[in-house]
C-alpha positions in Angstrom: -0.9 -14.9 -19.4 -3.3 -12.2 -18.5 -4.7 -9.9 -21.9 -4.3 -7.2 -19.6 -3.7 -4.0 -21.6 -2.0 -1.0 -19.8 -3.4 2.5 -19.8 -1.5 5.1 -21.7 0.7 6.9 -19.3 1.4 10.8 -20.5 5.1 11.3 -21.5 7.0 14.5 -19.7 5.6 18.0 -21.2 2.5 16.4 -22.6 -0.6 18.5 -22.5 -2.9 16.7 -20.1 -6.8 17.8 -19.8 -7.8 19.3 -16.6 -10.8 17.0 -15.7 -11.4 13.5 -17.0 -15.1 13.1 -16.1 -16.0 9.4 -15.5 -19.1 7.8 -13.7 -17.6 4.7 -13.4 -14.5 6.5 -11.6 -17.3 7.8 -9.4 -18.7 4.7 -8.8 -15.5 3.0 -7.9 -14.6 5.8 -5.2 -18.1 5.7 -3.7 -17.9 1.9 -3.2 -14.5 1.0 -2.9 -14.0 -1.1 0.3 -10.9 -2.7 1.8 -10.7 -6.4 2.0 -9.5 -7.8 5.1 -6.1 -9.8 4.2 -6.8 -12.9 5.6 -10.1 -12.9 3.5 -7.5 -12.8 0.2 -6.3 -15.8 -1.6 -3.5 -16.7 -4.5 -4.6 -14.8 -7.7 -2.8 -11.6 -7.7 -1.6 -9.2 -10.5 0.7 -10.4 -12.9 4.0 -8.6 -13.8 2.3 -6.1 -16.2 -0.6 -5.4 -14.0 2.0 -4.8 -11.0 4.0 -2.8 -12.8 0.8 -0.6 -14.1 -0.2 -0.3 -10.6 2.9 1.1 -9.1 3.3 3.6 -12.1 -0.5 4.4 -10.8 0.7 4.7 -7.0 3.5 7.0 -8.1 1.3 9.5 -9.5 0.3 11.8 -6.6 0.2 15.3 -5.8 4.1 15.8 -4.9 5.3 19.4 -3.8 8.8 20.1 -5.1 8.9 16.8 -7.3 10.9 15.2 -4.3 9.4 11.7 -4.8 9.5 11.5 -1.0 8.7 7.6 -1.1 9.8 4.4 -2.5 8.4 0.9 -2.7 9.3 -2.5 -1.6 7.8 -5.3 -3.2 7.0 -9.0 -1.6 6.0 -11.5 -4.0 6.5 -15.7 -3.9 9.2 -16.8 -1.5 10.2 -13.6 -0.1 6.7 -13.3 1.8 7.8 -16.5 3.6 11.4 -15.4 4.2 9.9 -12.1 5.7 7.7 -14.2 7.9 10.5 -15.6 9.1 11.9 -12.3 10.4 8.7 -11.2 12.1 8.4 -14.7 13.8 12.3 -14.4 15.0 11.6 -10.9 15.9 8.5 -11.7 18.4 10.0 -14.4 19.9 12.7 -11.8 21.4 10.0 -9.2 22.3 7.4 -11.9 23.4 9.6 -15.2 24.3 7.0 -16.5 26.2 4.1 -16.7 23.7 2.0 -19.0 22.2 3.1 -21.0 19.1 0.1 -19.9 17.5 1.1 -16.5 18.0 4.6 -17.0 16.3 3.2 -19.1 13.5 0.7 -15.9 12.6 3.6 -13.5 12.4 5.2 -16.3 9.9 2.4 -16.6 7.7 1.6 -12.9 7.9 2.4 -12.2 4.6 1.2 -15.4 2.5 -2.0 -13.8 3.0 -1.9 -12.1 -0.3 0.3 -12.9 -3.3 1.5 -9.6 -3.3 2.5 -6.9 -0.5 3.7 -3.3 -1.3 5.5 -1.9 1.3 5.6 2.1 0.7 8.2 3.9 2.4 8.3 7.5 3.3 11.6 9.2 2.2 11.6 12.8 3.8 14.0 15.1 2.3 14.8 16.9 6.0 15.5 20.6 6.2 14.0 21.4 2.8 11.7 24.3 1.9 9.1 21.7 1.4 7.8 21.1 4.4 8.3 17.5 6.0 4.4 17.0 6.6 3.6 17.7 3.2 6.1 14.9 2.0 4.6 12.8 4.5 1.1 13.2 3.2 2.4 12.6 -0.3 3.3 9.2 0.7 0.0 8.5 2.3 -1.5 9.9 -1.1 0.8 6.9 -2.5 -1.1 4.2 -0.5 -4.5 5.4 -1.4 -3.6 5.6 -4.9 -2.3 1.8 -4.7 -6.0 0.7 -3.0 -8.0 2.7 -5.8 -5.6 1.3 -8.2 -6.2 -2.5 -7.1 -9.7 -2.3 -7.2 -9.6 -0.7 -10.7 -7.7 -3.5 -11.9 -9.9 -6.0 -10.4 -8.1 -6.8 -7.2 -8.9 -6.5 -3.4 -6.6 -4.8 -1.2 -6.1 -3.7 2.4 -3.6 -0.7 3.9 -2.1 -2.2 6.9 0.6 -1.0 9.0 0.5 -3.2 12.4 3.7 -3.4 14.9 6.3 -4.6 12.7 6.3 -1.2 10.6 7.5 0.2 13.6 9.8 -2.0 15.2 13.4 -0.8 15.0 14.9 -4.4 13.9 12.2 -5.2 11.3 13.0 -1.9 9.7 16.7 -2.6 9.7 15.7 -5.8 7.9 13.6 -3.9 5.9 16.8 -1.8 4.6 15.3 1.5 5.8 17.7 4.3 6.3 17.6 6.8 8.8 14.6 8.7 8.8 12.4 6.4 6.6 9.3 5.4 7.6 6.8 2.6 6.6 3.7 4.6 5.4 2.0 1.2 4.9 1.8 -2.2 3.8 -0.3 -2.6 0.7 -1.9 -6.3 0.4 -3.0 -7.1 -3.2 -4.9 -10.2 -4.2 -8.0 -11.7 -4.7 -11.0 -11.7 -2.2 -12.6 -15.0 -1.4 -16.1 -13.3 0.0 -17.5 -9.6 -0.2 -16.6 -7.2 2.2 -19.6 -5.5 4.0 -19.9 -1.7 3.9 -19.1 -0.3 7.4 -20.9 2.3 9.6 -19.5 5.8 8.3 -19.9 9.2 10.0 -21.1 12.2 7.6 -18.3 14.4 7.0 -17.9 17.4 9.2 -17.9 20.6 7.3 -18.1 23.9 8.0 -17.9 26.9 5.6 -15.5 30.0 6.9 -17.1 33.3 7.2 
């Protein structure tokens, strides 16, 4: 059991400060770095930490209050069972592939103790543009990365081939029109992640 104390989430209608100055938050945002999934190990969030992480993930801009996303969590044996789905599907797509390739797919979700699938669930023909709904799902993925780091865990946002495969999407239980926004791997890092080169942001000022 961890001694984790969850943050105080607000109640509906509660008055919230328009800003929360925090140098720690600025440091986290300035120095956050994804950890490659293969460099993660077994220590992941416990039940309370995971619940908090999902609540933080869901606190994104959501024009129209449509909640245009949902979560699928992979833990324990479910990771290996989903790996069998990936291996079987890859054999159908690449029947003459090397055994190492199939083994990679079978073990893919075992790289981290927890994998969270963020599913974009767009409401079509709504006054809220579909693009805004999709962007909200992307914001959920980023919240999960930041929240994982704040909780003391490494994380990586991936899609990879199976996010776009129709058979795998059926195995995930996706409805028509639903799409995988990302698989968020969460665990403990086995090594530090080196900072990568980053371009300066392109900035212009209108007028």
